ROVO-288283 format. One record per residue (C-alpha): z, y, x. Coordinates in Angstrom, 2 decimals. Layout:
N
w Z | v Y | u X
...
This chain:
646
w 0.00 | v 0.00 | u 0.00
w -1.00 | v 3.40 | u 1.40
w 1.41 | v 6.31 | u 1.03
w 0.04 | v 9.70 | u 0.03
w -0.03 | v 12.44 | u 2.64
w 2.33 | v 14.53 | u 0.52
w 4.91 | v 11.74 | u 0.38
w 4.58 | v 11.15 | u 4.11
w 5.06 | v 14.87 | u 4.77
w 8.07 | v 14.94 | u 2.46
w 9.58 | v 11.97 | u 4.30
w 9.12 | v 13.69 | u 7.65
w 10.73 | v 16.87 | u 6.34
w 13.72 | v 14.95 | u 4.93
w 14.09 | v 12.98 | u 8.16
w 13.98 | v 16.17 | u 10.16
w 16.48 | v 17.81 | u 7.83
w 18.96 | v 14.98 | u 8.36
w 18.45 | v 15.22 | u 12.12
w 19.06 | v 18.94 | u 11.93
w 22.32 | v 18.42 | u 10.05
w 23.36 | v 15.95 | u 12.73
w 22.49 | v 18.44 | u 15.47
w 24.52 | v 21.13 | u 13.75
w 27.60 | v 18.90 | u 13.88
w 27.45 | v 18.54 | u 17.65
w 29.89 | v 20.58 | u 19.72
w 29.75 | v 21.16 | u 23.47
w 32.38 | v 21.97 | u 26.11
w 30.26 | v 24.73 | u 27.71
w 29.40 | v 26.62 | u 24.53
w 30.90 | v 29.90 | u 25.81
w 30.15 | v 29.53 | u 29.50
w 27.64 | v 32.38 | u 29.45
w 28.91 | v 34.46 | u 26.51
w 32.66 | v 34.39 | u 27.20
w 33.14 | v 32.78 | u 30.62
w 36.85 | v 33.61 | u 30.92
w 37.75 | v 32.34 | u 27.45
w 39.78 | v 29.31 | u 28.46
w 41.82 | v 31.27 | u 31.02
w 42.58 | v 33.96 | u 28.44
w 43.76 | v 31.43 | u 25.85
w 45.77 | v 29.40 | u 28.36
w 47.59 | v 32.49 | u 29.65
w 48.43 | v 33.71 | u 26.15
w 49.71 | v 30.29 | u 25.07
w 51.92 | v 30.18 | u 28.17
w 53.35 | v 33.62 | u 27.32
w 54.08 | v 32.54 | u 23.74
w 55.72 | v 29.32 | u 24.97
w 57.86 | v 31.19 | u 27.47
w 59.08 | v 33.41 | u 24.67
w 59.78 | v 30.51 | u 22.27
w 59.28 | v 26.94 | u 23.42
w 59.04 | v 25.70 | u 19.83
w 55.71 | v 27.55 | u 19.61
w 53.77 | v 24.77 | u 21.37
w 54.39 | v 22.37 | u 18.49
w 53.63 | v 25.10 | u 15.94
w 50.23 | v 25.88 | u 17.47
w 49.35 | v 22.19 | u 17.69
w 50.25 | v 21.75 | u 14.02
w 47.94 | v 24.65 | u 13.02
w 44.90 | v 22.83 | u 14.42
w 45.88 | v 19.63 | u 12.61
w 46.45 | v 21.39 | u 9.27
w 43.20 | v 23.31 | u 9.65
w 41.00 | v 20.29 | u 10.34
w 42.34 | v 18.04 | u 7.58
w 41.47 | v 20.57 | u 4.87
w 37.69 | v 21.09 | u 4.57
w 37.12 | v 20.62 | u 8.30
w 37.96 | v 22.57 | u 11.46
w 36.90 | v 26.00 | u 10.20
w 39.90 | v 28.27 | u 10.79
w 40.48 | v 28.57 | u 7.03
w 44.21 | v 27.87 | u 7.33
w 44.47 | v 31.31 | u 8.95
w 43.02 | v 33.23 | u 6.00
w 45.35 | v 35.46 | u 3.98
w 43.80 | v 34.37 | u 0.69
w 46.00 | v 34.39 | u -2.40
w 46.13 | v 30.83 | u -3.72
w 44.56 | v 29.49 | u -0.51
w 45.49 | v 26.91 | u 2.12
w 48.03 | v 28.98 | u 3.99
w 50.23 | v 29.20 | u 0.92
w 50.02 | v 25.57 | u -0.24
w 53.28 | v 23.64 | u -0.52
w 52.28 | v 21.48 | u 2.47
w 52.00 | v 24.59 | u 4.65
w 54.76 | v 26.89 | u 3.39
w 57.62 | v 26.95 | u 5.88
w 55.75 | v 24.33 | u 7.88
w 52.83 | v 25.95 | u 9.68
w 53.65 | v 29.00 | u 11.75
w 52.46 | v 30.82 | u 14.86
w 49.94 | v 32.99 | u 13.00
w 51.01 | v 36.11 | u 14.90
w 50.40 | v 34.31 | u 18.20
w 46.88 | v 33.35 | u 17.09
w 46.29 | v 36.95 | u 15.97
w 47.27 | v 38.21 | u 19.41
w 45.11 | v 35.65 | u 21.21
w 42.14 | v 36.51 | u 18.98
w 42.64 | v 40.23 | u 19.67
w 42.71 | v 39.58 | u 23.43
w 39.58 | v 37.43 | u 23.23
w 37.80 | v 40.04 | u 21.09
w 38.54 | v 42.69 | u 23.72
w 36.84 | v 40.54 | u 26.34
w 34.03 | v 39.03 | u 24.23
w 33.63 | v 40.88 | u 20.92
w 32.14 | v 38.91 | u 18.04
w 31.54 | v 35.76 | u 20.06
w 34.44 | v 33.28 | u 19.75
w 35.47 | v 31.76 | u 16.41
w 39.05 | v 31.47 | u 15.21
w 38.44 | v 27.74 | u 14.67
w 37.61 | v 27.30 | u 18.36
w 40.69 | v 29.28 | u 19.35
w 42.84 | v 26.85 | u 17.32
w 41.23 | v 23.91 | u 19.13
w 41.95 | v 25.49 | u 22.52
w 45.56 | v 26.47 | u 21.77
w 46.26 | v 22.93 | u 20.54
w 45.14 | v 21.45 | u 23.85
w 46.98 | v 24.06 | u 25.92
w 50.18 | v 23.58 | u 23.91
w 50.17 | v 19.86 | u 24.67
w 49.46 | v 20.44 | u 28.38
w 52.24 | v 23.03 | u 28.67
w 54.71 | v 20.48 | u 27.25
w 53.64 | v 17.95 | u 29.92
w 51.28 | v 16.01 | u 27.67
w 47.69 | v 14.92 | u 28.31
w 44.76 | v 17.26 | u 28.73
w 41.28 | v 16.80 | u 27.31
w 37.94 | v 18.56 | u 27.27
w 37.79 | v 20.77 | u 24.18
w 34.41 | v 20.69 | u 22.47
w 33.40 | v 24.14 | u 21.23
w 30.84 | v 25.81 | u 19.01
w 32.57 | v 25.82 | u 15.62
w 32.15 | v 28.80 | u 13.35
w 34.70 | v 30.10 | u 10.88
w 34.55 | v 29.01 | u 7.26
w 33.87 | v 31.39 | u 4.38
w 36.46 | v 29.95 | u 1.98
w 40.05 | v 28.78 | u 1.84
w 40.67 | v 25.64 | u -0.22
w 42.95 | v 25.92 | u -3.26
w 46.66 | v 25.08 | u -3.19
w 46.14 | v 21.75 | u -4.98
w 43.17 | v 20.82 | u -2.79
w 45.18 | v 21.52 | u 0.35
w 48.20 | v 19.49 | u -0.76
w 45.93 | v 16.60 | u -1.73
w 44.28 | v 16.58 | u 1.71
w 47.25 | v 17.01 | u 4.05
w 49.54 | v 14.10 | u 4.91
w 53.08 | v 14.88 | u 3.77
w 56.50 | v 14.04 | u 5.17
w 57.15 | v 12.25 | u 1.86
w 53.91 | v 10.23 | u 1.67
w 53.84 | v 6.46 | u 1.67
w 52.06 | v 4.79 | u 4.56
w 49.14 | v 3.85 | u 2.29
w 48.75 | v 7.49 | u 1.24
w 48.81 | v 8.68 | u 4.84
w 46.23 | v 6.12 | u 5.95
w 44.02 | v 7.03 | u 2.98
w 44.08 | v 10.72 | u 3.91
w 43.19 | v 9.90 | u 7.50
w 40.33 | v 7.64 | u 6.44
w 38.85 | v 10.38 | u 4.25
w 38.18 | v 12.37 | u 7.41
w 36.94 | v 9.44 | u 9.48
w 40.18 | v 8.49 | u 11.26
w 41.90 | v 5.06 | u 11.19
w 45.33 | v 3.43 | u 11.49
w 45.34 | v 3.69 | u 15.26
w 44.71 | v 7.44 | u 14.94
w 47.54 | v 7.71 | u 12.40
w 49.96 | v 6.36 | u 15.01
w 48.64 | v 8.21 | u 18.06
w 48.46 | v 11.59 | u 16.30
w 51.89 | v 11.06 | u 14.73
w 53.05 | v 10.91 | u 18.35
w 52.73 | v 14.72 | u 18.38
w 56.13 | v 14.66 | u 16.69
w 57.52 | v 14.14 | u 20.17
w 57.72 | v 17.97 | u 20.23
w 58.85 | v 20.51 | u 17.66
w 61.45 | v 20.89 | u 14.94
w 61.90 | v 19.71 | u 11.35
w 63.65 | v 21.51 | u 8.48
w 66.29 | v 19.79 | u 6.36
w 63.87 | v 20.16 | u 3.43
w 61.54 | v 17.68 | u 5.15
w 64.07 | v 14.87 | u 5.66
w 67.19 | v 15.44 | u 3.48
w 65.68 | v 12.94 | u 1.00
w 66.75 | v 10.27 | u 3.51
w 70.33 | v 11.44 | u 3.93
w 72.10 | v 11.10 | u 0.58
w 69.98 | v 9.60 | u -2.21
w 67.00 | v 7.83 | u -0.71
w 64.40 | v 6.79 | u -3.28
w 66.93 | v 7.22 | u -6.10
w 69.31 | v 4.57 | u -4.74
w 72.27 | v 6.94 | u -4.41
w 72.51 | v 5.84 | u -0.79
w 71.06 | v 7.05 | u 2.53
w 67.97 | v 5.44 | u 4.07
w 69.25 | v 2.16 | u 5.52
w 66.64 | v 2.21 | u 8.31
w 68.15 | v 5.32 | u 9.94
w 70.46 | v 4.95 | u 12.94
w 74.07 | v 5.41 | u 11.75
w 75.07 | v 7.97 | u 14.39
w 72.01 | v 10.10 | u 13.80
w 72.49 | v 9.85 | u 10.03
w 76.01 | v 11.23 | u 10.37
w 74.82 | v 14.14 | u 12.52
w 72.02 | v 15.07 | u 10.13
w 74.26 | v 14.80 | u 7.06
w 76.60 | v 17.34 | u 8.65
w 73.65 | v 19.61 | u 9.51
w 72.26 | v 19.62 | u 5.97
w 75.42 | v 19.12 | u 3.90
w 75.73 | v 22.70 | u 2.66
w 72.30 | v 22.60 | u 1.04
w 70.61 | v 24.96 | u 3.49
w 67.16 | v 23.41 | u 3.56
w 66.00 | v 25.74 | u 6.33
w 68.32 | v 24.34 | u 9.00
w 66.26 | v 22.69 | u 11.75
w 66.68 | v 19.80 | u 14.16
w 64.56 | v 18.16 | u 16.84
w 61.82 | v 15.88 | u 15.59
w 62.31 | v 13.84 | u 18.75
w 65.95 | v 12.75 | u 18.80
w 65.56 | v 11.28 | u 22.25
w 69.11 | v 11.75 | u 23.54
w 68.69 | v 10.79 | u 27.16
w 69.40 | v 14.07 | u 28.87
w 70.46 | v 15.73 | u 25.63
w 67.25 | v 15.71 | u 23.58
w 64.05 | v 17.61 | u 24.31
w 62.10 | v 20.05 | u 22.19
w 59.33 | v 20.60 | u 24.69
w 58.60 | v 17.33 | u 26.50
w 55.51 | v 15.50 | u 25.26
w 55.95 | v 11.77 | u 25.86
w 56.14 | v 8.34 | u 24.26
w 59.88 | v 8.43 | u 23.59
w 58.91 | v 9.24 | u 19.96
w 57.91 | v 5.57 | u 19.62
w 61.19 | v 4.42 | u 21.16
w 62.91 | v 6.49 | u 18.46
w 60.95 | v 4.71 | u 15.73
w 61.91 | v 1.28 | u 17.07
w 65.56 | v 2.36 | u 17.31
w 65.72 | v 3.86 | u 13.79
w 65.99 | v 7.39 | u 15.21
w 62.97 | v 9.02 | u 13.62
w 63.71 | v 12.05 | u 11.45
w 60.88 | v 11.95 | u 8.89
w 60.38 | v 9.05 | u 6.50
w 56.59 | v 9.41 | u 7.06
w 57.23 | v 8.53 | u 10.71
w 59.60 | v 5.64 | u 10.06
w 57.13 | v 4.02 | u 7.62
w 54.79 | v 3.36 | u 10.54
w 56.90 | v 0.22 | u 11.06
w 56.29 | v -1.02 | u 7.51
w 52.84 | v -2.51 | u 8.23
w 51.49 | v -4.53 | u 11.12
w 48.39 | v -2.27 | u 11.12
w 50.54 | v 0.55 | u 12.48
w 53.67 | v -1.13 | u 13.90
w 51.38 | v -2.90 | u 16.39
w 50.36 | v 0.47 | u 17.86
w 53.93 | v 1.80 | u 17.80
w 54.98 | v -1.07 | u 20.07
w 51.97 | v -0.66 | u 22.37
w 52.53 | v 3.07 | u 22.83
w 56.25 | v 2.51 | u 23.39
w 55.35 | v 0.18 | u 26.24
w 52.47 | v 2.22 | u 27.71
w 52.74 | v 6.01 | u 27.95
w 49.35 | v 6.32 | u 29.71
w 47.57 | v 4.51 | u 26.88
w 49.32 | v 6.77 | u 24.34
w 48.12 | v 9.85 | u 26.23
w 44.54 | v 8.53 | u 26.40
w 44.40 | v 7.56 | u 22.73
w 46.04 | v 10.79 | u 21.59
w 43.46 | v 12.84 | u 23.49
w 40.62 | v 10.74 | u 22.09
w 41.91 | v 11.05 | u 18.52
w 42.40 | v 14.81 | u 18.67
w 38.87 | v 15.30 | u 20.04
w 37.51 | v 13.36 | u 17.07
w 39.83 | v 15.20 | u 14.68
w 38.47 | v 18.46 | u 16.10
w 34.97 | v 17.36 | u 15.11
w 35.77 | v 17.04 | u 11.39
w 33.04 | v 19.02 | u 9.58
w 32.88 | v 21.91 | u 12.06
w 30.77 | v 24.74 | u 10.57
w 27.73 | v 25.59 | u 12.71
w 24.95 | v 28.15 | u 12.47
w 24.49 | v 29.77 | u 9.05
w 27.26 | v 27.64 | u 7.55
w 29.92 | v 29.89 | u 9.02
w 30.73 | v 33.20 | u 10.61
w 32.62 | v 34.62 | u 13.59
w 35.60 | v 36.45 | u 12.12
w 36.82 | v 39.49 | u 14.02
w 40.19 | v 39.12 | u 12.32
w 41.27 | v 35.51 | u 11.75
w 43.16 | v 36.47 | u 8.61
w 40.24 | v 38.15 | u 6.91
w 36.75 | v 37.02 | u 6.05
w 34.08 | v 38.96 | u 4.15
w 36.29 | v 39.19 | u 1.08
w 35.47 | v 42.52 | u -0.55
w 39.02 | v 43.76 | u 0.09
w 37.75 | v 47.18 | u 1.20
w 36.95 | v 47.83 | u -2.48
w 40.55 | v 47.47 | u -3.66
w 42.47 | v 50.58 | u -4.78
w 45.61 | v 49.37 | u -2.99
w 48.02 | v 52.03 | u -1.84
w 48.17 | v 51.81 | u 1.95
w 45.27 | v 49.32 | u 1.94
w 41.96 | v 49.13 | u 3.81
w 40.12 | v 51.60 | u 1.62
w 42.49 | v 54.37 | u 2.64
w 42.81 | v 53.52 | u 6.34
w 41.92 | v 56.33 | u 8.73
w 38.67 | v 54.66 | u 9.97
w 37.47 | v 54.41 | u 6.34
w 38.51 | v 57.77 | u 4.91
w 35.48 | v 60.03 | u 4.56
w 33.45 | v 57.29 | u 6.27
w 32.83 | v 54.47 | u 3.82
w 31.40 | v 55.51 | u 0.49
w 29.27 | v 54.27 | u -2.40
w 32.25 | v 52.74 | u -4.23
w 31.12 | v 54.02 | u -7.64
w 27.71 | v 52.44 | u -7.17
w 29.26 | v 49.09 | u -6.28
w 31.70 | v 49.26 | u -9.18
w 28.86 | v 50.13 | u -11.58
w 26.68 | v 47.29 | u -10.36
w 29.65 | v 44.93 | u -10.61
w 30.12 | v 45.90 | u -14.28
w 26.44 | v 45.19 | u -14.98
w 26.62 | v 41.83 | u -13.19
w 29.83 | v 40.93 | u -15.04
w 28.19 | v 41.60 | u -18.40
w 25.40 | v 39.17 | u -17.50
w 27.41 | v 36.58 | u -15.52
w 31.14 | v 36.99 | u -16.22
w 33.40 | v 35.72 | u -13.46
w 30.57 | v 34.37 | u -11.31
w 29.59 | v 36.91 | u -8.64
w 32.26 | v 38.12 | u -6.20
w 32.65 | v 41.69 | u -4.97
w 32.18 | v 40.32 | u -1.44
w 28.75 | v 38.93 | u -2.34
w 27.80 | v 42.23 | u -3.92
w 28.70 | v 44.02 | u -0.70
w 26.56 | v 41.60 | u 1.28
w 23.63 | v 42.31 | u -1.04
w 24.10 | v 46.07 | u -0.97
w 23.98 | v 46.68 | u 2.80
w 22.33 | v 50.06 | u 3.22
w 20.55 | v 49.83 | u 6.55
w 17.01 | v 48.64 | u 7.04
w 14.12 | v 48.11 | u 9.44
w 11.78 | v 50.13 | u 7.27
w 13.29 | v 50.38 | u 3.81
w 14.83 | v 46.94 | u 3.68
w 13.82 | v 43.49 | u 2.46
w 12.02 | v 44.87 | u -0.58
w 8.45 | v 43.54 | u -0.36
w 7.14 | v 47.03 | u 0.37
w 4.90 | v 45.80 | u 3.21
w 2.77 | v 44.09 | u 0.53
w 1.96 | v 47.29 | u -1.36
w -1.58 | v 48.67 | u -1.19
w -0.25 | v 52.22 | u -0.79
w -2.55 | v 54.63 | u 1.02
w -0.70 | v 55.86 | u 4.10
w 1.99 | v 53.22 | u 3.55
w 3.59 | v 50.50 | u 5.66
w 0.78 | v 47.98 | u 5.33
w -1.59 | v 50.31 | u 7.14
w 0.73 | v 51.57 | u 9.88
w -0.38 | v 51.04 | u 13.48
w 2.42 | v 48.50 | u 13.98
w 0.98 | v 46.39 | u 11.14
w -2.79 | v 46.81 | u 11.41
w -4.39 | v 43.67 | u 12.83
w -0.87 | v 42.31 | u 13.30
w 0.57 | v 41.27 | u 9.93
w -1.66 | v 39.04 | u 7.84
w -1.49 | v 36.31 | u 5.20
w -1.49 | v 38.80 | u 2.32
w -3.97 | v 36.77 | u 0.27
w -1.77 | v 33.69 | u 0.57
w 1.28 | v 35.61 | u -0.64
w -0.64 | v 37.13 | u -3.53
w -1.95 | v 33.68 | u -4.50
w 1.51 | v 32.12 | u -4.40
w 2.84 | v 35.01 | u -6.48
w 0.21 | v 34.32 | u -9.17
w 1.23 | v 30.67 | u -9.31
w 4.94 | v 31.59 | u -9.56
w 4.17 | v 34.18 | u -12.25
w 2.38 | v 31.61 | u -14.36
w 5.45 | v 29.35 | u -14.20
w 8.20 | v 32.02 | u -14.38
w 6.71 | v 35.36 | u -15.52
w 8.58 | v 38.47 | u -14.44
w 11.41 | v 36.56 | u -12.77
w 10.83 | v 36.14 | u -9.01
w 10.41 | v 39.15 | u -6.74
w 7.78 | v 39.47 | u -4.03
w 10.65 | v 40.14 | u -1.58
w 12.26 | v 36.79 | u -2.38
w 8.90 | v 35.07 | u -2.03
w 8.59 | v 36.47 | u 1.49
w 12.07 | v 35.18 | u 2.36
w 11.24 | v 31.69 | u 1.06
w 7.81 | v 31.59 | u 2.72
w 9.35 | v 32.56 | u 6.05
w 11.88 | v 29.71 | u 5.94
w 9.26 | v 27.16 | u 4.85
w 6.82 | v 28.30 | u 7.55
w 9.44 | v 27.63 | u 10.20
w 10.36 | v 24.24 | u 8.75
w 6.70 | v 23.17 | u 8.52
w 6.30 | v 23.93 | u 12.24
w 9.32 | v 21.69 | u 13.00
w 11.78 | v 24.54 | u 13.28
w 15.24 | v 24.84 | u 11.70
w 15.93 | v 25.18 | u 8.01
w 18.45 | v 27.50 | u 6.41
w 19.70 | v 28.40 | u 2.96
w 17.68 | v 31.37 | u 1.71
w 19.83 | v 33.89 | u -0.12
w 18.01 | v 35.17 | u -3.19
w 18.27 | v 37.92 | u -5.76
w 16.30 | v 40.76 | u -4.14
w 14.17 | v 43.03 | u -6.26
w 11.00 | v 44.78 | u -5.15
w 11.16 | v 48.33 | u -3.88
w 9.39 | v 51.21 | u -5.61
w 8.09 | v 52.90 | u -2.47
w 6.36 | v 52.17 | u 0.82
w 7.42 | v 54.05 | u 3.94
w 4.94 | v 56.42 | u 5.58
w 2.91 | v 55.37 | u 8.62
w 4.94 | v 57.24 | u 11.22
w 8.26 | v 56.07 | u 9.74
w 7.06 | v 52.48 | u 9.80
w 5.93 | v 52.71 | u 13.43
w 9.27 | v 54.27 | u 14.38
w 11.18 | v 51.40 | u 12.76
w 9.20 | v 48.28 | u 13.72
w 9.63 | v 46.93 | u 17.29
w 6.35 | v 47.08 | u 19.19
w 4.75 | v 44.85 | u 21.82
w 4.77 | v 47.92 | u 24.09
w 8.40 | v 48.97 | u 23.55
w 10.93 | v 49.00 | u 26.35
w 13.89 | v 46.68 | u 26.01
w 16.17 | v 49.64 | u 25.24
w 13.85 | v 50.74 | u 22.44
w 13.74 | v 47.25 | u 20.96
w 17.53 | v 46.87 | u 21.08
w 17.93 | v 50.31 | u 19.50
w 15.66 | v 49.37 | u 16.58
w 17.57 | v 46.13 | u 16.04
w 20.92 | v 47.91 | u 16.15
w 19.77 | v 50.40 | u 13.51
w 19.65 | v 47.51 | u 11.07
w 22.88 | v 45.84 | u 12.16
w 21.45 | v 43.30 | u 14.60
w 22.43 | v 42.96 | u 18.26
w 21.08 | v 41.79 | u 21.63
w 21.67 | v 38.15 | u 20.80
w 19.59 | v 38.59 | u 17.65
w 16.85 | v 40.29 | u 19.67
w 16.52 | v 37.16 | u 21.79
w 16.90 | v 34.52 | u 19.08
w 14.43 | v 36.25 | u 16.72
w 11.97 | v 36.85 | u 19.58
w 11.98 | v 33.07 | u 19.85
w 9.71 | v 33.08 | u 16.78
w 6.94 | v 33.81 | u 19.31
w 7.00 | v 30.10 | u 20.02
w 4.33 | v 29.90 | u 17.29
w 1.34 | v 32.07 | u 16.51
w -1.31 | v 34.08 | u 18.32
w -1.56 | v 37.44 | u 20.09
w -4.59 | v 39.72 | u 20.31
w -5.82 | v 41.09 | u 23.65
w -4.92 | v 44.55 | u 22.31
w -1.24 | v 43.54 | u 22.38
w -1.11 | v 42.43 | u 26.03
w -4.16 | v 43.71 | u 27.95
w -1.94 | v 46.53 | u 29.24
w -0.40 | v 43.88 | u 31.54
w -3.69 | v 42.53 | u 32.89
w -5.41 | v 45.35 | u 34.82
w -3.45 | v 48.59 | u 35.00
w 0.18 | v 47.92 | u 34.21
w 2.23 | v 51.08 | u 33.70
w -0.46 | v 53.16 | u 35.45
w -0.13 | v 51.29 | u 38.76
w -3.78 | v 50.20 | u 38.86
w -2.48 | v 46.64 | u 39.28
w -1.58 | v 43.77 | u 36.92
w 2.02 | v 43.09 | u 35.88
w 3.56 | v 41.39 | u 38.91
w 5.98 | v 39.36 | u 36.74
w 3.16 | v 37.37 | u 35.12
w 2.35 | v 33.89 | u 36.40
w -0.78 | v 34.10 | u 38.59
w -2.66 | v 31.30 | u 36.83
w -1.91 | v 32.70 | u 33.39
w -2.92 | v 36.17 | u 34.55
w -6.27 | v 34.89 | u 35.79
w -6.97 | v 33.09 | u 32.50
w -6.08 | v 36.10 | u 30.37
w -8.09 | v 38.51 | u 32.55
w -11.20 | v 36.37 | u 32.04
w -10.42 | v 36.09 | u 28.35
w -10.09 | v 39.84 | u 27.73
w -12.49 | v 41.19 | u 30.38
w -15.32 | v 42.09 | u 28.02
w -13.12 | v 44.57 | u 26.18
w -12.95 | v 42.67 | u 22.90
w -9.40 | v 43.52 | u 21.91
w -9.50 | v 41.17 | u 18.91
w -9.73 | v 37.99 | u 21.00
w -6.59 | v 35.90 | u 20.47
w -4.52 | v 33.51 | u 22.56
w -1.39 | v 31.44 | u 22.01
w 1.90 | v 33.32 | u 22.24
w 3.50 | v 30.11 | u 23.52
w 1.61 | v 29.12 | u 26.66
w 3.65 | v 25.94 | u 27.14
w 1.75 | v 22.93 | u 28.49
w 4.71 | v 20.57 | u 28.83
w 3.77 | v 16.93 | u 28.29
w 0.17 | v 17.45 | u 29.31
w -0.98 | v 17.87 | u 25.74
w -1.96 | v 21.48 | u 26.15
w -0.43 | v 24.46 | u 24.46
w 0.46 | v 23.94 | u 20.81
w 0.25 | v 26.67 | u 18.22
w 2.32 | v 24.96 | u 15.55
w 5.47 | v 23.64 | u 17.22
w 8.62 | v 25.71 | u 16.77
w 10.94 | v 25.06 | u 19.71
w 12.55 | v 26.66 | u 22.75
w 9.45 | v 26.43 | u 25.01
w 9.14 | v 30.18 | u 24.53
w 12.23 | v 30.69 | u 26.71
w 10.91 | v 28.35 | u 29.37
w 7.78 | v 30.50 | u 29.41
w 9.83 | v 33.66 | u 29.95
w 11.69 | v 32.15 | u 32.89
w 8.39 | v 30.96 | u 34.40
w 6.58 | v 34.28 | u 33.97
w 4.33 | v 32.81 | u 31.29
w 5.11 | v 35.11 | u 28.40
w 2.15 | v 36.97 | u 26.98
w 3.74 | v 40.18 | u 25.66
w 5.52 | v 42.70 | u 27.88
w 8.14 | v 43.13 | u 25.14
w 8.99 | v 39.44 | u 25.58
w 9.07 | v 39.48 | u 29.38
w 11.35 | v 42.55 | u 29.18
w 14.12 | v 40.30 | u 27.85
w 14.76 | v 39.28 | u 31.47
w 15.33 | v 42.86 | u 32.60
w 18.96 | v 43.03 | u 31.42
w 21.85 | v 40.58 | u 31.56
w 22.60 | v 41.41 | u 27.89
w 19.46 | v 39.54 | u 26.89
w 18.67 | v 37.46 | u 29.99
w 21.83 | v 35.39 | u 29.56
w 20.74 | v 34.42 | u 26.03
w 17.25 | v 33.50 | u 27.28
w 18.87 | v 31.06 | u 29.72
w 21.22 | v 29.66 | u 27.07
w 18.40 | v 29.01 | u 24.61
w 16.22 | v 27.52 | u 27.37
w 19.02 | v 25.05 | u 28.09
w 20.06 | v 24.32 | u 24.50
w 17.39 | v 23.98 | u 21.80
w 19.99 | v 23.16 | u 19.13
w 21.85 | v 26.37 | u 19.89
w 18.61 | v 28.37 | u 19.63
w 17.82 | v 26.82 | u 16.25
w 21.31 | v 27.54 | u 14.91
w 21.32 | v 31.14 | u 16.09
w 17.76 | v 31.76 | u 14.91
w 18.67 | v 30.54 | u 11.41
w 21.81 | v 32.67 | u 11.39
w 19.89 | v 35.78 | u 12.49
w 17.16 | v 35.18 | u 9.90
w 19.73 | v 35.04 | u 7.12
w 21.27 | v 38.32 | u 8.25
w 17.88 | v 39.94 | u 8.74
w 16.94 | v 38.84 | u 5.23
w 19.96 | v 40.71 | u 3.94
w 18.90 | v 44.12 | u 5.29
w 19.16 | v 46.49 | u 2.31
w 17.82 | v 44.07 | u -0.30
w 17.17 | v 46.03 | u -3.53
w 19.27 | v 44.64 | u -6.36
w 19.40 | v 46.15 | u -9.82
w 18.03 | v 49.62 | u -10.54
w 16.05 | v 51.45 | u -9.20
w 13.86 | v 48.46 | u -8.38
w 11.62 | v 46.04 | u -10.20
w 10.11 | v 42.57 | u -10.22
w 6.46 | v 43.24 | u -9.43
w 3.94 | v 41.18 | u -11.36
w 1.38 | v 41.81 | u -8.63
w 2.77 | v 42.21 | u -5.12
w 0.03 | v 44.74 | u -4.25
w 0.94 | v 47.34 | u -6.87
w 3.91 | v 48.68 | u -8.80
w 4.33 | v 47.66 | u -12.41
w 2.94 | v 50.19 | u -14.85
């Protein structure tokens, strides 16, 4: 039986999509080597300072990473100050702490590497450093997580986190949900060799265990007596050592396998620890780790690495928070006395509140309780390359964008867009904007050429005007621009140097006309000589190609010949960056990326890591697609992308 070409293509796309998801889940130890090279030293020093101030803090920071990863993955969401969110769930209240320490570490990291390192990665690093400081094992921390957008509800958090009161079956079940097994239950429980426990977490064992009216019979008699005295007055906030290892007087800050000796001797504090002896699936590992401290250290390190890889957000599925407590939550809109809206940096600076409130009322009338204020803010960003993502480049306006020098003989495919619009109109008349069509076509064009996919945010309307020629040329980056000019144009629309490089990577597909690069071939910058940075063989080929003065001749932007198959016009990958490093870029605006460390470092990173390039390209495309998208009035849904509705 022969499969149709369409089914075969669909299968390839689905296969690639699954591979892409797999690639997104991969973390790497050298993720910040170029972008924040001193990160690990900064975090280690700050953890040491916090530990010196309060040696209980090591256990607290370790617990934060654990509680973060078990609830919706390692995404830093436990740090969010969201009402009704994870931080305030019963499992976390009076249990997780150290938030101020994380805030301080994040602030220090931001000062060194602004906007680069996620809060989720900081939690992974402080967990490792806290264990090392308390004389436990070290391990290589895999990095590259992004911060999540949401905090799971109270009930969802309590259902996901193992509790001090859970049965062994419940604990194992919660571990298995996140891909961990009975061995991991025991090795990770060994972290209770450091830290403190509140009476509230173990007083159920002291007086009326499981409704018997008697204490837990498995607890050592001497320890039982001590803990009954500690908690007898009903103060549930009194604390004691989790590790009641009494040789030398008990230790709060020594990470070792004496925790397992405690279990075997009935000296564990929490019932969720003592129950590890109730099944051979776990008691087996308790005995092994009691006998072999080195094996415990190895297995603990292995388990926490795998725990740290539970659903880590990558690429467009997350963000890099500047403040670990706050995401993009719309809180600047709140009329809270002493709140963000009235802070000195915002007074007389941020404005447009009435417009947002008005649009919110309109949206609420159509879709009550559905669209958040934060999403409205994301849609209403008021900075743009030309006007914004409004489909205005499609308009046949005399003297408009379409006919600006930057676009003439450069942008094309109009007939295809107009044809697709007609098909969409016949199916859904007056519903889908030309601007949204452009966003979807862009994503699909990248996917078809074996590039990354991303979730296209929709809801734009079409603009009512097209910018004038000179305004368009002033806004759009040119093949002849200096690097400073290109960066300036990107920054005007909220994009940075990293975005310049990742989005320039789109030149891995497509063609360039001689008019766009012949300035490099014969008389570069008025020197009377070719551009000395261009590969000699490539230069010779292009000089022959463009020598007759036909500026409309075209050549591949990606001159990669890797694999001996010749250059390929339709493969989206990181060969573009290899070309730059080898002097084989066609446009001077591309080669200029090597002229500054702000962009050159990213060229090297993307040359070395294709997955990273794909993630960052997708992320930048999503943010670029959100540049001043018209939403509501004044705007329209054009029936014909060429002209305004009558």
